C-alpha positions as CSV (number, residue, x, y, z in Angstrom):
1,M,12.9,0.4,-4.5
2,K,10.8,0.8,-7.8
3,K,9.8,4.6,-8.8
4,I,6.5,4.3,-11.3
5,K,5.5,7.2,-13.2
6,S,2.6,9.0,-14.3
7,S,1.6,11.8,-16.4
8,N,1.1,14.0,-13.1
9,L,2.7,11.9,-10.3
10,N,5.4,10.2,-9.2
11,I,5.0,7.3,-6.9
12,T,7.2,5.6,-4.7
13,T,7.0,1.9,-4.2
14,S,9.2,-0.5,-2.2
15,L,9.0,-4.2,-1.9
16,K,9.2,-5.3,1.6
17,S,10.1,-9.0,2.8
18,S,7.1,-8.9,5.2
19,H,4.6,-8.3,1.9
20,L,3.2,-12.3,2.5
21,A,2.2,-11.3,6.3
22,N,0.2,-8.2,5.1
23,L,-1.5,-10.0,2.6
24,I,-2.1,-12.3,5.3
25,T,-3.6,-9.9,7.4
26,N,-5.8,-8.4,4.5
27,T,-7.4,-11.8,3.9
28,Q,-7.9,-12.8,7.5
29,N,-9.7,-9.3,7.6
30,Q,-12.3,-10.3,4.3
31,R,-12.5,-13.4,6.1
32,R,-14.0,-11.9,9.1
33,M,-16.3,-10.2,7.1
34,N,-18.0,-13.2,5.4
35,N,-16.2,-12.3,2.1
36,P,-14.1,-15.0,0.4
37,I,-10.5,-15.4,0.6
38,G,-8.9,-13.6,-2.0
39,G,-11.5,-14.1,-4.1
40,V,-11.3,-18.1,-3.8
41,P,-15.1,-18.6,-3.3
42,M,-15.9,-20.6,0.0
43,S,-17.7,-23.6,0.3
44,K,-20.2,-25.0,2.5
45,D,-17.7,-27.5,4.6
46,P,-15.4,-25.0,5.8
47,N,-12.7,-27.3,5.8
48,T,-12.6,-27.0,1.7
49,I,-11.2,-24.8,-1.2
50,Y,-12.5,-25.4,-5.0
51,V,-9.6,-24.8,-7.1
52,G,-10.5,-23.1,-10.0
53,T,-8.9,-21.3,-12.6
54,K,-7.3,-17.9,-10.6
55,P,-3.4,-18.0,-10.4
56,A,-1.9,-20.7,-7.9
57,M,-1.1,-18.3,-5.0
58,S,-4.4,-16.9,-5.0
59,Y,-5.0,-20.7,-3.6
60,V,-1.6,-20.8,-1.4
61,L,-2.5,-17.7,0.4
62,A,-6.3,-19.1,1.0
63,V,-4.4,-22.3,2.5
64,I,-2.1,-20.5,5.0
65,T,-5.1,-18.1,6.3
66,H,-7.0,-22.0,7.0
67,F,-4.3,-23.2,9.0
68,N,-3.5,-19.8,10.6
69,E,-6.4,-18.6,11.3
70,S,-8.7,-21.2,12.5
71,S,-5.7,-23.5,14.1
72,A,-7.7,-25.8,12.2
73,K,-6.0,-29.9,11.6
74,D,-7.0,-30.3,8.3
75,V,-8.0,-28.2,5.1
76,T,-9.4,-30.4,1.8
77,L,-8.6,-28.8,-1.9
78,K,-11.6,-29.8,-4.5
79,A,-10.8,-29.7,-8.4
80,R,-12.1,-30.7,-12.0
81,G,-10.1,-30.9,-15.2
82,R,-8.0,-28.5,-16.1
83,A,-7.9,-26.9,-12.4
84,I,-6.5,-30.9,-11.2
85,T,-3.2,-29.6,-12.2
86,T,-2.8,-25.9,-10.2
87,A,-4.7,-28.5,-7.3
88,I,-1.4,-30.2,-6.8
89,D,1.0,-27.0,-8.0
90,V,-0.8,-25.5,-4.5
91,V,-0.2,-28.3,-2.1
92,E,3.4,-28.4,-3.4
93,I,3.8,-24.9,-2.8
94,V,2.2,-24.8,0.5
95,R,4.4,-28.1,1.7
96,R,7.8,-26.7,0.3
97,K,7.7,-23.2,0.6
98,F,5.6,-21.9,3.4
99,L,4.2,-25.1,6.3
100,K,6.5,-27.4,5.8
101,E,4.9,-29.8,8.4
102,L,2.2,-30.2,6.6
103,K,1.3,-33.7,5.3
104,T,-0.8,-34.9,2.5
105,D,-3.6,-37.1,4.2
106,K,-5.5,-38.5,1.7
107,I,-6.1,-38.2,-2.1
108,E,-9.1,-39.2,-3.8
109,I,-9.5,-39.3,-7.8
110,G,-13.2,-40.1,-9.8
111,T,-14.8,-38.9,-12.5
112,E,-18.3,-36.9,-13.2
113,E,-20.1,-36.9,-15.8
114,L,-21.9,-33.4,-17.0
115,Q,-24.9,-33.3,-18.7
116,R,-24.2,-31.5,-22.6
117,E,-26.0,-30.4,-25.2
118,D,-24.6,-32.9,-27.1
119,G,-24.8,-36.4,-24.5
120,T,-22.6,-36.6,-21.7
121,R,-18.9,-35.4,-21.0
122,N,-16.3,-37.1,-18.6
123,V,-14.6,-35.1,-16.1
124,S,-11.8,-36.1,-13.7
125,T,-12.0,-34.4,-10.3
126,I,-9.4,-34.9,-7.3
127,E,-9.5,-34.2,-3.8
128,I,-6.4,-33.3,-1.9
129,R,-6.3,-33.4,1.8
130,L,-3.6,-31.3,3.9
131,K,-3.4,-32.5,7.4
132,R,-0.7,-30.8,10.4
């Protein structure tokens, strides 16, 4: 039990073990309304999640929700640059803590050339496909 005191308010909160279930339910409701999952951008392919600068748990929640809601057989995480480490963390968290039956089906690495004012720049990319 955690007490939070404000100037005129006393708010008591408790952390429950069903907190993750509530987050998943809220995320499913957001998805039904065609909103992005936990702020994670939706792609043209419904089985693809783009990993960016948000905390890893945002993407973990997106993966779990995708598998639970759509009864999909696979999901692909795509990342580039510094987000590659986050994508790998997401896969390991999901596989080790939440959906232990998932397997890594395919991992593709590559390089994209980005045009800049001072020339081109190479950026590493990764695609990780998880399968039930």
